[in-house]
C-alpha positions as CSV (number, residue, x, y, z in Angstrom):
1,M,218.1,32.4,51.9
2,P,219.1,36.0,52.7
3,V,216.3,36.6,55.3
4,F,217.1,33.4,57.1
5,K,220.8,34.3,57.3
6,V,220.0,37.9,58.5
7,C,217.8,36.5,61.3
8,L,220.6,34.1,62.5
9,K,223.1,37.1,62.4
10,I,220.7,39.1,64.7
11,I,220.5,36.2,67.1
12,N,224.2,35.8,67.1
13,K,224.7,39.4,67.9
14,N,222.5,39.1,71.0
15,K,223.8,35.7,72.0
16,M,225.8,37.0,75.1
17,V,222.7,38.4,76.8
18,M,220.8,35.2,76.1
19,M,223.7,33.0,77.3
20,I,223.5,34.7,80.7
21,Y,220.2,33.0,81.3
22,I,221.4,29.6,80.0
23,V,224.4,29.9,82.3
24,A,222.0,30.8,85.2
25,F,220.1,27.7,84.4
26,I,223.3,25.6,84.7
27,F,224.4,27.4,87.9
28,V,221.0,27.0,89.7
29,S,220.8,23.4,88.6
30,M,224.2,22.6,90.0
31,I,223.3,24.2,93.3
32,V,220.1,22.2,93.5
33,M,222.0,19.0,92.7
34,S,224.5,19.6,95.5
35,I,221.8,20.4,98.0
36,N,219.9,17.3,97.0
37,K,222.9,15.1,97.6
38,K,223.4,16.5,101.1
39,D,219.7,15.9,101.9
40,E,219.6,12.3,100.8
41,T,218.1,10.1,103.5
42,P,220.6,7.6,105.0
43,E,219.8,3.9,104.6
44,S,219.9,3.3,108.3
45,Y,219.3,5.2,111.5
46,S,220.7,4.8,115.0
47,D,220.0,6.7,118.2
48,T,222.9,8.8,119.6
49,K,223.3,8.4,123.3
50,V,223.4,11.7,125.3
51,S,225.5,12.1,128.5
52,I,223.2,12.7,131.5
53,A,223.5,12.7,135.3
54,I,221.0,11.3,137.7
55,I,220.7,12.5,141.3
56,S,218.4,10.2,143.2
57,E,217.1,11.0,146.7
58,E,215.6,7.5,147.1
59,E,216.6,4.1,146.0
60,T,213.7,1.8,145.1
61,L,212.9,-0.8,142.5
62,F,211.0,1.7,140.5
63,T,213.8,4.3,140.4
64,E,216.3,1.5,139.5
65,G,213.9,0.5,136.7
66,L,213.8,4.1,135.4
67,K,217.6,4.3,135.5
68,A,217.9,1.0,133.6
69,S,215.5,2.2,131.0
70,L,217.4,5.5,130.5
71,A,220.6,3.6,129.9
72,D,219.1,2.5,126.5
73,V,219.2,6.1,125.3
74,S,221.9,7.8,127.3
75,N,225.3,7.5,129.0
76,R,225.2,8.1,132.7
77,V,227.8,10.4,134.2
78,E,228.5,10.4,138.0
79,L,228.0,13.9,139.4
80,K,228.2,15.3,142.9
81,D,225.0,16.8,144.3
82,D,226.5,20.3,144.4
83,Q,225.3,23.5,142.8
84,E,228.7,24.5,141.5
85,A,229.4,21.0,140.1
86,I,226.0,21.0,138.4
87,Q,226.6,24.4,136.8
88,D,230.1,23.5,135.6
89,A,228.9,20.2,134.1
90,L,226.2,21.9,132.1
91,F,228.5,24.8,131.1
92,F,231.3,22.6,129.8
93,R,228.8,20.2,128.1
94,A,230.0,17.3,130.3
95,V,226.3,16.4,130.5
96,Y,223.3,17.7,128.6
97,M,220.7,16.9,131.2
98,I,220.6,16.4,135.0
99,I,217.7,14.6,136.5
100,R,216.8,14.8,140.1
101,I,214.5,12.1,141.5
102,P,212.8,13.5,144.7
103,E,212.1,11.7,147.9
104,G,208.6,10.0,147.8
105,F,208.6,9.7,144.0
106,T,207.9,6.0,143.9
107,E,205.1,6.3,146.4
108,S,203.4,9.0,144.3
109,V,203.7,6.9,141.1
110,L,202.1,3.9,142.8
111,A,199.3,6.2,144.0
112,G,198.6,7.2,140.4
113,K,199.8,10.8,140.9
114,P,203.5,10.8,140.0
115,M,205.6,13.8,141.1
116,T,207.3,15.9,138.5
117,L,211.0,15.1,138.0
118,E,213.3,18.1,138.4
119,T,215.5,18.4,135.3
120,H,218.3,20.8,134.2
121,T,219.3,21.0,130.6
122,V,221.8,23.0,128.5
123,P,219.7,25.9,127.0
124,G,219.1,25.9,123.3
125,T,220.3,22.4,122.6
126,Y,218.4,19.5,121.1
127,E,220.5,16.6,122.5
128,S,218.3,16.2,125.6
129,T,215.1,16.0,123.7
130,Q,215.4,12.3,123.1
131,V,215.9,11.7,126.9
132,S,213.0,13.9,127.7
133,L,210.7,12.0,125.4
134,H,211.9,8.7,126.8
135,I,211.2,9.8,130.4
136,N,207.7,11.0,129.4
137,Q,207.0,7.7,127.7
138,F,208.2,5.8,130.7
139,M,206.0,7.8,133.1
140,Q,202.9,7.7,130.8
141,I,203.1,3.9,130.7
142,A,203.6,3.7,134.5
143,K,200.5,6.0,134.9
144,L,198.4,3.8,132.7
145,Y,199.3,0.6,134.6
146,T,198.7,2.1,138.0
147,L,195.3,3.5,136.9
148,G,194.3,0.2,135.3
149,N,195.5,-1.8,138.3
150,P,195.7,0.3,141.6
151,D,196.9,-2.8,143.5
152,I,199.9,-3.5,141.3
153,N,203.1,-3.9,143.3
154,E,206.3,-2.1,142.5
155,G,208.2,-5.1,141.1
156,E,205.4,-6.1,138.7
157,L,205.0,-2.5,137.6
158,V,208.7,-2.2,136.7
159,S,208.6,-5.5,134.8
160,R,205.5,-4.5,132.7
161,I,206.9,-1.1,131.9
162,A,210.2,-2.7,130.7
163,D,208.3,-5.2,128.5
164,T,206.2,-2.4,127.0
165,M,209.2,-0.1,126.4
166,N,211.2,-3.0,124.8
167,S,208.4,-3.7,122.3
168,R,209.4,-2.9,118.8
169,A,207.4,-2.6,115.6
170,N,208.7,-4.3,112.4
171,V,209.1,-1.8,109.6
172,T,209.5,-3.0,106.0
173,L,210.6,-0.5,103.4
174,I,208.8,-0.9,100.1
175,D,211.0,-0.7,97.1
176,P,210.0,2.2,94.9
177,D,208.2,1.6,91.6
178,P,210.9,1.1,89.0
179,N,208.7,3.0,86.5
180,A,208.4,6.1,88.7
181,I,210.7,9.1,88.7
182,Q,213.4,8.8,91.4
183,G,213.7,12.0,93.5
184,D,212.5,15.4,92.4
185,L,215.4,16.7,90.4
186,M,213.9,16.1,86.9
187,P,210.6,17.8,87.6
188,F,212.5,20.8,89.1
189,F,214.8,21.1,86.0
190,F,211.9,21.0,83.6
191,N,210.0,23.5,85.6
192,Y,213.0,25.8,85.8
193,L,213.5,25.3,82.1
194,S,210.5,27.5,81.5
195,Y,212.2,30.5,83.1
196,S,215.4,30.4,81.0
197,Y,213.6,29.4,77.8
198,M,210.9,32.1,78.0
199,F,213.4,34.9,78.5
200,V,215.8,33.7,75.7
201,M,212.9,33.3,73.3
202,I,211.3,36.7,74.0
203,L,214.6,38.5,73.8
204,G,215.7,36.6,70.6
205,V,212.5,36.8,68.6
206,S,211.7,40.4,69.6
207,S,215.3,41.4,68.6
208,I,214.7,40.0,65.1
209,M,211.3,41.6,64.8
210,L,212.6,45.0,65.9
211,V,214.9,44.9,62.9
212,F,212.3,43.7,60.4
213,N,209.6,46.0,61.7
214,R,211.7,49.2,61.0
215,R,209.9,51.3,58.4
216,E,212.8,51.5,56.0
217,I,213.4,47.8,56.2
218,K,209.7,47.1,55.4
219,W,209.8,49.5,52.5
220,R,212.9,47.9,51.1
221,N,211.5,44.4,51.4
222,A,208.3,45.5,49.8
223,C,210.1,46.7,46.6
224,G,212.7,43.9,46.6
225,P,212.8,41.0,44.2
226,M,211.7,38.5,46.8
227,N,207.9,38.2,47.4
228,G,206.3,38.5,50.8
229,L,205.5,34.8,51.1
230,K,209.2,33.8,50.8
231,V,210.3,36.5,53.3
232,S,207.7,35.3,55.8
233,M,208.7,31.6,55.3
234,Q,212.4,32.3,55.8
235,F,211.5,34.5,58.8
236,L,209.4,31.7,60.4
237,L,212.1,29.1,59.6
238,A,214.8,31.1,61.3
239,N,212.7,31.6,64.4
240,G,211.7,27.9,64.4
241,V,215.4,26.9,64.2
242,F,216.2,29.3,67.0
243,A,213.3,27.9,69.1
244,L,214.3,24.3,68.5
245,G,218.0,24.9,69.1
246,T,217.3,26.6,72.4
247,W,214.9,23.9,73.5
248,L,217.4,21.1,72.6
249,I,220.2,22.8,74.6
250,L,218.0,23.2,77.8
251,V,216.5,19.7,77.5
252,F,219.9,18.2,77.0
253,M,221.0,19.9,80.3
254,C,218.0,18.5,82.1
255,L,218.8,15.0,81.0
256,A,222.5,15.4,81.8
257,F,221.9,16.7,85.3
258,D,219.6,13.8,86.2
259,F,220.8,11.0,84.0
260,R,219.4,8.2,86.2
261,N,215.9,9.3,85.1
262,A,216.7,10.2,81.5
263,F,215.3,7.0,80.1
264,K,212.1,6.9,82.1
265,L,208.8,7.2,80.3
266,N,208.0,10.2,82.5
267,T,210.9,12.0,81.0
268,L,209.5,11.5,77.5
269,Y,206.3,13.2,78.6
270,F,208.3,16.0,80.3
271,M,209.9,16.6,76.9
272,L,206.6,16.5,75.1
273,N,205.1,19.0,77.5
274,S,208.1,21.2,77.2
275,I,208.0,21.3,73.4
276,V,204.3,22.2,73.6
277,F,205.2,25.0,76.0
278,A,207.9,26.0,73.5
279,L,205.3,26.6,70.8
280,T,203.3,28.7,73.3
281,V,206.3,30.8,74.2
282,L,207.1,31.2,70.5
283,G,203.6,32.6,69.9
284,L,204.0,34.9,72.9
285,S,207.4,36.1,71.6
286,F,205.8,37.0,68.2
287,L,203.1,39.0,70.0
288,L,205.6,40.9,72.2
289,G,207.9,41.4,69.3
290,N,205.1,43.2,67.5
291,L,204.4,45.4,70.5
292,V,207.9,46.5,71.6
293,K,209.4,49.6,70.1
294,G,213.0,49.4,71.3
295,K,215.8,47.1,72.4
296,E,215.7,48.4,76.0
297,A,212.0,47.9,76.1
298,S,212.5,44.4,74.8
299,S,214.8,43.4,77.7
300,A,212.5,45.0,80.3
301,I,209.4,43.3,79.0
302,A,211.3,39.9,78.8
303,N,212.3,40.3,82.5
304,I,208.8,41.4,83.7
305,V,206.9,38.8,81.8
306,T,209.3,35.9,82.6
307,L,209.7,36.7,86.3
308,S,206.1,37.5,87.1
309,T,204.7,34.4,85.4
310,C,207.3,32.1,86.9
311,F,206.8,33.4,90.4
312,L,203.0,33.1,90.2
313,S,202.8,29.8,88.4
314,G,205.0,27.6,90.6
315,V,208.4,27.5,88.9
316,F,210.3,28.9,91.9
317,V,207.8,27.9,94.6
318,P,205.8,24.7,94.2
319,Q,202.1,25.2,93.4
320,A,201.1,23.2,96.5
321,F,202.5,26.1,98.7
322,L,200.8,28.9,96.8
323,A,197.5,30.4,97.9
324,D,194.3,29.6,95.9
325,N,193.9,33.3,94.9
326,I,197.4,33.3,93.4
327,L,196.8,30.1,91.5
328,R,193.5,31.5,90.1
329,I,195.5,34.5,88.8
330,A,198.3,32.2,87.5
331,S,195.8,30.1,85.6
332,F,195.6,32.9,83.0
333,F,199.3,32.2,82.1
334,P,200.5,29.2,80.1
335,T,203.4,28.7,82.5
336,Y,200.9,27.6,85.2
337,W,199.5,24.9,83.0
338,Y,203.0,23.8,82.0
339,V,204.1,23.4,85.6
340,K,200.8,21.7,86.5
341,A,201.3,19.1,83.8
342,N,204.9,18.5,85.0
343,T,203.7,17.9,88.5
344,Q,201.2,15.3,87.3
345,I,203.8,13.7,85.0
346,A,206.3,13.3,87.9
347,A,203.7,11.3,89.8
348,L,202.9,8.9,86.9
349,T,203.6,5.2,87.4
350,R,201.0,4.0,84.8
351,F,200.9,5.3,81.3
352,D,197.5,4.2,80.0
353,F,195.1,6.7,78.4
354,A,193.1,7.1,81.7
355,S,196.3,8.2,83.5
356,L,197.4,10.5,80.7
357,K,194.0,12.0,79.8
358,E,194.2,15.0,82.1
359,I,197.8,15.7,81.1
360,F,196.9,15.8,77.4
361,A,194.0,18.1,78.2
362,I,196.4,20.5,79.9
363,M,198.7,20.4,76.8
364,L,195.7,21.3,74.7
365,I,195.2,24.3,76.9
366,E,198.8,25.3,76.3
367,L,198.3,25.0,72.5
368,G,195.1,27.1,72.9
369,F,197.3,29.8,74.4
370,A,199.8,29.4,71.5
371,T,196.9,29.8,69.0
372,A,195.6,32.9,70.8
373,F,199.0,34.5,70.9
374,I,199.6,33.9,67.2
375,I,196.1,35.3,66.2
376,V,196.6,38.4,68.3
377,S,200.1,38.7,66.9
378,L,198.9,38.6,63.3
379,A,196.2,41.2,64.1
380,V,198.8,43.5,65.7
381,G,201.2,43.0,62.8
382,K,198.5,43.8,60.3
383,R,197.7,47.0,62.2
384,N,201.3,48.0,62.3
385,Q,201.6,47.3,58.5
386,I,198.6,49.5,57.7
387,R,200.0,52.3,59.9
388,T,203.3,52.3,58.0
């Protein structure tokens, strides 16, 4: 099988350039994995108490109730009512908020027109936000009770606010569906696979075709002992082995990087969609291989086609974040449909025909692209043959 061996030698000669994009796939995947581990949601949550100081110009049941409520979300620090002491405490982060309760505050609350509390916080920090929200909630509840019952006394108001503030809702976390994909790593890896696979295939196939499309090589093959059918069959076999080998390497990496989802049914459909996409890319590679005229042009076209389609189709930025106009343009590329199918596969929890029907329809669209690329490629190849 001389033609088959020559094709493999050409691929081997260009393996270092193609390996760069496989290594890039590994590198980006490892970065995404490390980021994903850092962003995992903790199993439990507890409030962090912030150090605050309260300067009260009046002592009433209501102000004592406010202080008691603030003790649930903050640690109180005693502080002198002195401008220099206040500035030092904020500067050295001894406290993150200082609250001043003015004279007549309780009376204004009972009248339904509460005065604004004077607060001082450390600029540019988020620690005091929790305390501010707690105070706002306390004052809003007080306002509702005083508006609803203008004759309410101070003790009853404080008691009702405390009961309301202490109310808690029971939250039950539902266990995720065991059939569903856990996390978003597997969809990302299969989406990003399209970038590396497309570049490697375009560069590899076009490198082979650049050699076989040389005029002297064509003439030599035409007068050689091997007929054209055998040459074509060996040529297609070599490209098929190259395409399958590249696909297996990248898919194996996807499964290895997210092994917990490797045996889910969703992953099987990811693989099916990726092999359909591989056929499409193979057809595109044949077309571009018939169009390019030099090795430098081959690398340039591989970069332009790969990057442009991946940026527009949702490989690097999810399709949900892209504008409708961009998605309309992207729909003319097979990568868009590949990513769209992956997005739907990631959301699958049922695998009956009704759930899979649209995904299969998208795969047929991808195969339509593959057929169109091959037909145009054959037409371009025939034209080149007539010209030579």
